[in-house]
C-alpha positions in Angstrom: 19.6 4.8 -29.2 17.6 7.8 -27.7 19.5 10.8 -26.5 20.3 10.6 -22.9 20.1 6.8 -22.6 23.7 5.9 -23.5 25.8 6.8 -20.5 27.0 3.7 -18.7 24.9 1.2 -20.7 27.3 -0.7 -22.9 29.3 -2.5 -20.3 29.4 -5.8 -22.2 27.7 -7.0 -25.4 26.9 -10.4 -26.7 24.8 -11.4 -29.7 22.2 -14.2 -29.3 22.2 -15.4 -32.9 19.5 -18.0 -32.6 17.0 -15.4 -31.4 18.6 -12.5 -33.4 18.9 -10.5 -30.2 21.6 -8.2 -29.0 22.1 -8.0 -25.3 24.0 -5.6 -23.1 24.5 -5.3 -19.4 22.9 -2.2 -18.0 23.4 -2.9 -14.3 24.3 -6.2 -12.5 21.5 -8.7 -13.3 19.8 -6.2 -15.6 20.1 -6.5 -19.3 19.1 -4.4 -22.3 17.8 -6.5 -25.2 17.6 -5.0 -28.7 16.1 -6.6 -31.9 14.6 -5.9 -35.2 10.8 -5.7 -34.7 9.0 -7.4 -37.6 5.7 -5.8 -36.5 7.0 -2.2 -36.3 9.8 -2.6 -38.8 12.3 -0.9 -36.7 15.0 -1.6 -34.1 13.5 -1.9 -30.6 14.6 -2.5 -27.1 13.4 -4.1 -23.8 15.0 -4.3 -20.4 14.9 -7.5 -18.3 15.6 -7.7 -14.6 17.0 -11.2 -13.6 16.6 -13.0 -10.3 19.7 -13.9 -8.3 21.3 -17.0 -9.7 18.6 -17.1 -12.3 20.3 -19.8 -14.5 19.8 -22.3 -11.6 16.0 -21.7 -11.5 14.2 -24.4 -13.4 12.3 -23.1 -16.3 9.0 -24.4 -15.0 9.6 -22.4 -11.8 10.4 -19.1 -13.5 7.9 -16.4 -12.7 7.6 -13.2 -14.9 6.2 -9.8 -14.4 5.8 -7.4 -17.4 5.7 -3.7 -16.6 4.6 -1.2 -19.2 5.8 2.4 -18.9 3.8 5.6 -19.0 3.5 8.2 -21.7 6.8 10.2 -22.1 8.8 7.5 -20.3 10.7 4.5 -21.5 11.9 1.0 -20.8 14.6 2.3 -18.4 12.5 4.6 -16.3 12.0 2.1 -13.5 15.5 0.6 -13.3 17.2 4.0 -13.5 15.5 4.8 -10.2 17.9 3.4 -7.6 15.2 2.4 -5.0 12.9 0.8 -7.6 15.8 -1.0 -9.2 16.7 -2.7 -5.9 13.1 -3.6 -5.3 12.9 -5.3 -8.7 16.2 -7.1 -8.2 15.1 -8.3 -4.7 11.7 -9.5 -6.1 12.8 -13.0 -7.3 10.9 -12.3 -10.5 11.9 -12.0 -14.2 10.8 -8.5 -14.9 10.4 -7.5 -18.5 10.2 -3.7 -19.4 9.3 -3.1 -23.0 9.9 0.0 -24.9 6.3 1.2 -25.9 7.1 4.6 -27.3 3.9 6.7 -27.3 1.9 3.9 -28.9 -0.6 3.2 -26.1 0.0 -0.6 -26.5 -2.8 -0.6 -29.2 -3.0 -1.4 -32.9 -4.0 2.0 -34.1 -7.0 2.4 -36.4 -5.5 5.7 -37.6 -1.7 5.0 -37.9 -1.9 1.6 -39.5 1.8 1.1 -39.2 1.7 1.5 -35.4 0.7 -2.0 -34.3 1.8 -1.7 -30.7 -0.4 -4.5 -29.4 1.1 -6.9 -31.9 4.5 -5.5 -31.1 4.0 -6.3 -27.4 3.1 -9.8 -28.2 6.3 -10.0 -30.3 8.4 -8.7 -27.4 7.0 -11.2 -24.9 7.6 -14.1 -27.3 11.2 -13.0 -28.0 12.0 -12.5 -24.3 10.3 -15.8 -23.3 12.4 -17.7 -25.9 15.7 -16.0 -25.0 15.4 -16.5 -21.2 13.5 -19.9 -21.3 10.4 -18.6 -19.6 7.4 -20.9 -19.4 4.3 -20.3 -21.5 1.7 -20.9 -18.8 -0.3 -17.9 -17.8 -0.2 -19.1 -14.2 3.4 -17.9 -14.2 3.0 -14.5 -15.8 1.7 -11.2 -14.5 1.4 -7.7 -16.1 1.5 -4.3 -14.7 1.9 -0.7 -15.8 1.5 2.9 -14.9 -0.4 5.8 -16.6 -0.5 4.9 -20.3 1.0 1.6 -19.2 -1.8 1.0 -16.7 -4.2 1.5 -19.5 -2.1 -0.8 -21.7 -1.7 -3.6 -19.2 -5.4 -3.9 -18.5 -6.4 -3.7 -22.1 -3.8 -6.2 -23.2 -4.9 -8.6 -20.5 -8.6 -8.3 -21.6 -7.5 -8.9 -25.2 -5.5 -12.0 -24.1 -7.7 -14.0 -21.7 -5.7 -16.6 -19.7 -2.3 -15.0 -20.6 -1.8 -13.5 -17.1 -2.7 -14.6 -13.5 -2.3 -11.1 -12.1 -2.8 -7.6 -13.4 -1.8 -4.4 -11.6 -2.6 -0.9 -12.8 -1.0 2.1 -11.3 -2.6 5.5 -11.9 -4.0 3.9 -15.1 -6.5 5.6 -17.5 -9.1 2.8 -17.1 -12.1 4.6 -18.6 -10.5 6.0 -21.6 -10.7 7.2 -24.4 -13.8 9.2 -23.7 -15.3 12.6 -23.2 -17.7 13.8 -20.4 -15.5 13.4 -17.3 -15.5 16.0 -14.6 -13.2 19.0 -14.9 -9.7 18.1 -13.7 -10.6 14.4 -14.1 -10.1 13.9 -17.8 -7.3 13.6 -20.3 -7.1 14.8 -23.9 -7.6 11.9 -26.2 -4.6 11.5 -28.7 -6.7 11.4 -31.8 -3.6 10.6 -33.9 -3.7 7.2 -32.1 -7.4 6.7 -31.4 -9.1 8.7 -34.2 -11.8 11.3 -33.7 -14.8 9.0 -33.8 -16.2 8.6 -30.3 -18.1 5.5 -31.2 -14.8 3.9 -32.4 -13.3 4.8 -29.0 -15.6 2.4 -27.3 -13.7 -0.6 -28.5 -10.5 0.8 -27.1 -11.9 1.6 -23.6 -11.0 -1.1 -21.1 -14.1 -0.4 -19.1 -16.2 -2.0 -21.9 -14.3 -5.3 -21.8 -13.9 -5.7 -18.1 -15.7 -9.0 -18.0 -12.7 -10.5 -19.9 -10.7 -10.2 -16.6 -12.8 -12.7 -14.7 -10.5 -15.2 -13.0 -7.5 -12.7 -12.9 -6.2 -11.3 -9.7 -6.7 -7.6 -10.0 -5.0 -4.7 -8.2 -6.1 -1.2 -9.1 -4.1 1.7 -7.7 -4.9 5.4 -8.1 -4.2 8.5 -6.0 -6.5 11.0 -4.3 -5.3 14.0 -6.3 -4.7 12.2 -9.6 -6.6 13.2 -12.7 -7.3 9.5 -13.3 -9.1 8.9 -10.1 -12.6 9.2 -11.4 -11.6 6.8 -14.3 -10.4 4.3 -11.8 -13.5 4.7 -9.6 -15.6 3.9 -12.7 -13.5 0.8 -13.4 -13.8 -0.3 -9.8 -17.6 0.1 -9.9 -17.8 -1.9 -13.2 -15.8 -4.7 -11.6 -18.1 -4.7 -8.6 -21.2 -4.8 -10.8 -19.7 -7.7 -12.7 -18.9 -9.4 -9.3 -15.3 -9.7 -10.2 -13.0 -9.7 -7.1 -10.4 -7.0 -7.0 -8.2 -4.9 -4.7 -8.7 -1.1 -5.0 -6.1 1.2 -3.4 -6.0 5.0 -3.3 -2.7 6.5 -2.4 -1.9 10.1 -1.4 -0.7 12.3 -4.3 -1.3 13.0 -7.9 -0.7 11.6 -11.3 3.1 11.5 -10.6 6.1 9.3 -10.6 6.4 9.5 -6.8 3.0 7.8 -6.7 4.3 5.1 -9.0 7.3 4.7 -6.8 5.0 4.2 -3.7 2.8 1.7 -5.7 5.7 -0.6 -6.9 6.1 -2.4 -3.6 2.3 -3.1 -3.6 2.5 -4.5 -7.1 5.5 -6.7 -6.4 3.8 -8.1 -3.3 0.6 -8.7 -5.2 2.4 -10.4 -8.0 4.6 -12.6 -5.8 1.6 -13.7 -3.8 -0.4 -14.6 -6.8 2.3 -16.3 -8.9 3.7 -18.3 -6.0 0.2 -19.5 -5.1 -0.5 -20.4 -8.8 2.7 -22.3 -9.3 2.3 -24.3 -6.1 -1.3 -25.5 -7.1 
């Protein structure tokens, strides 16, 4: 368990033997799930926020939102914020918050043991099995902020049909790359992506944007955020491809307060799309 994450966590513990998961109540209707990851070969965690009276919701009617955290954050960052926690609890969604470390949610071409895309697939499978979540993409959405905004868009591109809605908050959506304006770039972690700029192209979500056709897209940036130009490039690419999307520019920088302001927009977008999809 990471330092600073233990206070008030282990209120009750049960072992789900069939799925080899250990669950603990973090807050009412919020559980921490830990398991041995076969892909990363280490013990990992995820948090799940459960709707009120969730056991009475028929599996076919369960709607799920996955939210990927940013660099330097963790699976508890959102639920440890009192305001966001209540918004997630009130959403009526099953909200899965994986622990993505500093892995960018990619299978690294440099650190061969760091298969974080495969790991994310593993997390979603384990959580779906443990909480009887339907497999249909029409009942799933994915979101993320910063590194997680990058990760959610790229993961959706890599898994066409897996999600009905994708929401990026201050995501790095034209990345990894060089050549952006001063103050509008981010140092590429070469320990993850390597130093070959040609190789970077296959990791840049901008280059696979056409894979998002048919997905309901919400792109959120901020007027003073270093990611703004990246998001403008991604917006322009979607427009060129004639892929419908919603683009929102909030006030602020590349900061957690902007994420806090963006969460209600993401929840409303997700609820609207998943409710419409499940009714059709």
